[in-house]
N, C-alpha and C positions, 0 to 999 in steps of 0.2 A: 233739551227743549226748555227754554225760558217761559215763565208765565209772569208777564208784568201787568197786564191788564186784559179787559175784555173788548176794549175799543178796537184793537187791531186784529182780533180773532174773527174768522169767518163764522157764518151760521153753522156750517158743517163741523168746523173745529169745536164750538161750543156744545153742539149736540153730541159730538163724539166724546167729549169729557163727561157729559151728563149720562150717556149710555154706559161708559166705563165704570161710572160710579155705582150703577145698579148691582153690579157683581160684587161690591164690597159692602153692601148693606148688611149689618148684623155681624160682620167679621169680628171675632174676638169676644162675641157674646153668644148669639144663636148658633153662629158658625165658628168652626175652629180657626185660630190664627193662621196666617198664610206665611210663605216664605219667598214672595215675589222679589222682596228687595234684600234678601240674605247677602251679607258682605258689604252692603251699601252703608254710607254714613250721612246722616242728615243734620245740618247745623242750623240751629235756630238762633238768629242773631236779632234780638229785639231791643231797640233803643227806646221803645215806648211801653208804658204799662199794658198788660194783656192778661186776660184769664181764659176766656174760651178759645181764642185763636191759638194762643200759645201751647195750652194743654192739649187741644185738639190735634195740632200738628205733631206734637211729641208722641201722643197716644197713637195716631194714625200710623206714624213711621214704625213704632214697635209692633203693631198688629200685622203688618207686612213684613216683618222680619229684619228691618233696618236698626242700626245702632243710631243713637242721637247725642249730639252735643248741644248744651244750651249755654248762650251767652247773654249776659245784660251788663251794661256799662257800670252799674254799681259794684264797686269792689274790683274793677278790672284795670288794666293799664290805660284805659281812657282817661282815668283820673290823673294819669302822669303825662298826659298829652299826646297820646298815641292817636292817630288819625283813623277815621272810619275806614279808609281803603287799606292801611296797613293792618289794622286789626282783622279785617276779613281775609287779607291775603295770608296772614299767619294761620288763622283757623283753617283755611283751604289747604295750606301746607301740611297739615295733619292727616291728610288723606280723605277729605270730604268730597262727596258726589254731588250734593245739593245744598244750597244755602237758601234758607227761608228767612227773609228779612222784614221786619217792620221798623219804620223810621218816621220821624216828624217832617222830614223834608221830602216834598214831592220829587220824584225822579231818582231817589237814592237806589232803588234797585236797578234801574237803567244804568246809573253810573257804575255799579258793580260788574255789570256784564261787560263793560268796557276794560275792566282791569283784572277780572278772574278768568283764567283759562281752564279748559276742560271741566267745567263745573256749570251746573244749571242754577239759575236764580229764580226764586217764587217769591213774588211779592205778597206779603201779609199785611199790607196797608202802608201806604206812603203819603204822608200829609193828607191834603185834602184832594188827592189825585184819584186813586183807585184802591179797592180791596177785593181783587177778582174771585178769591175762593169764597168770600161771603156772598157775592153776587151769585155765584154758581150754586151755592147751597140754598139760597133763597129761591132760584129758579127751579132747582131740583125738587125742593119741598112743594112748590106749586104744581109741578108735573105729577108728583107722587099723589097729592091730595085731590087734584081736580082733573087729572088725566090729560092735560093739554096746556099749552102756553098761547098759541095763536087764537085771536079772538077774545082773550080776556082783557079786562080793563082793570089795571093795577094802579093804584094811588100810592105814591110815596109821599108821606105826610111829615113835615116837619122841618128841620134844618138841612135844607138842600145845599145851601151855599158851602157849608163846611164838611159836607158828608161824602167821603170816598165810597161808602157803600151806595148812596144814591147814584153815583156815576157809573159804577159797575153794573148796577141793576138796570140803569137806562140803556146803556150800551148792549147788555145781553138780551133784555126783554124786547126792545124793538127789533133787533135782529131776528128774534123768534116769532114775531108777528103779533105781540100784544100791544095794546094802546096803554101808554103811560101817562098819568097825570101827576105833576109835581105841585103839591099843595102846601102852603104855609103862609107865614106873614110875607108881605112884600119885600121886607129887608132880608129875608133868608130864602128867597127863591130867585136866583138871578135870572134875568130875561134871556141870557144866552143859552139856557138849556132848551128853548124853543127850536134852536137850529138842529137839534137832533130828533125832531118830530114829536116832542113831547108838548102836551097841554099844560098850561100854567093856570093854576087856581089859587084864589086866596080866601075861599070860603068852603070849609070842609062840609058844612051842612048842605051846601048846593050840589055837591057832587056825590054824596054819601050812597044815594039810592042807585047810582050808576056803577058802582064798584064791586068787582068780584073779589078784590083782594086789597087789604090796606096793610101797607108796610110802615110801621110807625117808627120814625127815625128819632134818635136820641138828640136832645138839644145839647150841642157840644160847647158847653161853657168854657172848657179849657182852651178852645181854639178862638174864642171870640175876643175881640178887642174894642169892645164897645157895648152899648145897649141896643139890642136889636128888637126888643119889644118891651113895653112898660113893665111888666111884672110876670113872674112865673105863674101867679094865680090867673092872670089874663090869658096867658098862653094856654094853659090847661082848659080854660073855659072856652076859647075859641077853636083849639086845635087837639085837645086831648080826647081820646077815645074812651068814652064812659058807657054806662049801661043804657042810658037814654038813646044815645047815638046808635048803640048796637041794636036796639029794638026797631030803629027806623031804617036800618041798612038791610040789605038782602039777607034772607034767613040763613043761607049758607055762606055768607061772606067769610073769607079766610083772614085771620089776623096774624100777621108777622111782626116781629121786632128783632132787630140784629143784636140787641144788648150792648151794654148793660141797659136794662130798662129802668126808668125813673117812675116808680109807681106813683100815681097821683099827679104826673106831670104829662107825659104823652100817652100814658094809658092808666086806667084805674084797675086796682086788684081783681075786681069782679070780672073784668074783660080779660085780663092776662091769664086768668086761670080757667076761662069758660071752654066750652066744647069747640068753639070756632077758632080757638087760639092753636096756632102751630109753632109756638115759640120753642117749646122743648124738642119738637120734631126737628126743628132747624139745627139745634145743637147736635142731636144724633146724627142728622144727615150730613153734617159738617165733617165727621169722621170719614164717612164713605167717599165724599168728594174729595177729601184731602189725600186719602189713600190712592185714589185714581190719579190726582194730580202729581203726587210724588212718584208713582210708578211711571207716568208719562215723562216727568222730568228726568228720569234715570235713562230714558231712551235716547242718549245723545247721538 
């Protein structure tokens, strides 16, 4: 089973993955490691920098008994001109069962599915397209902390234009019955997202009191090719979640951030570390979600 995105998964398929992840919570820590994937090999092929996602997939694989191979282009035959497809095919020829791939080009995981045989492909983030396991772990965290998804109002705040996390969240949350608001500067919130049933807002203060969840997206300076707002200071002033805004929000508003967080830009330190913050819960839940995804991926 491939996992390329949440857009083409049904509601039941998404719920199935979330339910499957429940049994993996605490595995390797409070609960003993498992052998669900003993004898399986997971290859992590990352063409972009990553901390949480890469380490999470590697640790998740080991906690369910799989072996792992880790690849990055630095110091590899890619520097000698080897193509993306040739590299992946050579890695798979070593006896790999699942390829976890991150790439700067949207559609790279889909391309692999057309060239790799008898192996599952899991998208760990492709360009500005999707990041399905991040979307799943965000939704899992909401369900864990708030007990439901349907009926919640979730604001995705920040750089929607360049965010693969936003796209996966939009597809997953709307299918599960949440109301989603895409909030940010007009230059960073494409009008096309409205076609997915998403409300568009350009004033965080105007929607703050309606939100049950605020998912604060990083401003992706590395993907931007121009000035999308006058200054970082102005962005933080208009769209950063700070203590004053937290006091005006619902008392139990849940704060998420996919990371890496830019303290003082999209979120201030006092909010990042407050009791409403589930940022570290997201990281922990990412392990359970990725264990469930890898197990499902091995069920060819």
